[in-house]
N, C-alpha and C positions, 0 to 999 in steps of 0.2 A: 503494501501501500504505500503512497505517494505521501509525503512528510506532509501533514496538513498545517505546518507554518508556511510551507511555500505556497500552499493552495490559499492565504487569505492573506490578500494583498489589497489593496483598496482601489476602490472601482474607477476610477482614473487610469488606472494600471490594465483594466481591463477591458478585452474590446468587447460589444455584445456578443461578437462571433468567438471568443474564447468563455463566456458566459453561459452558453448555449451549450458547448458541446461540452463545460466541466458538467452543467447540470444533467445533459443527456448521458452521460459517464456515470454520475454521480446514481442516478437511477438504475442505468441498466446493473452496474455490478452488484445492487441489493434486489435486481428482478423484478422492479417496480415498474415494468415497460408496459404488461398486461391491464393493468391498473390506470398508467397513465394515456387515457382515452381523451379526446375534448370535452365529453361530458362530465368524467371526474374532473380533469382539472379546470373545468369554468366552476363547480359547484365547491373545489376546494378554494378558487380564488375568491371566491362571492362570499364564504363564511372567513376568508381571513380576513378578508376587507372588513367586512361587516363587523367582527367580535373583534378581532385585535386592536385595531386604528382608533376605533372607536374608544376599548376598554385602555388603550395605552396612554391616553391623552392625560397628563400630567403625571405621569410614572418616569419621567425622564428620557432625555435623547437616547438612550442605549435601548430603551424597549421600545421607544417611535422607531429609531432606525433597524431593529431586528424586526418589527412589523412590516416595515416598507420591504425589505428584503422579500419577506413571503410571499407578496404581492407581486414582487418585481420575479421572483422565482417562478411562481406559477404562471406569469405572462409570458416569459420565456419558455417554460416548457409547452404551454399550450401551442405558441406558435410553432414549436419545433415539429411537433406532434400533425401538428395540421399543414406542415411542410411552408411554411411562411415566411417571408426574409423580412425579419422588422426594421432593418436598415433601409431597404428598399420602399416601404410601405410607411415608412416616418417621413422620409425624402417625399412621396408621391403626394399622402398628405399635406405638407407645408405646402407643396405648389399648390394642391387643389384648395387649401384653406385661404389662400393668397384675395381671389378674386371675392370672394364669400365676407372676409372682413381686411377691407382697404385701412391704407394709413391714412388716418383721419389729419387732415392740413390745419 
């Protein structure tokens, strides 16, 4: 098993692709692939979002960071299982939103 200290780096040092790959490997070595289907990941995301973030209010920055990570983790896994490219989807969404939300002069 890889050294967990080396796996825990700041987000700014990890690309979305690296996070996707690490999360996929994390699930694979634990034989979680059969449970990581779009429906289950979406349910986990909804539960994590509604319970964790709301309960984390006022509990300190570490708790809030951990809850935000849970949401991010499920989003990356859901995108991976669905075969989505989050980077491309993000760029496309920015382009599509530009006309909808013009810069006000």
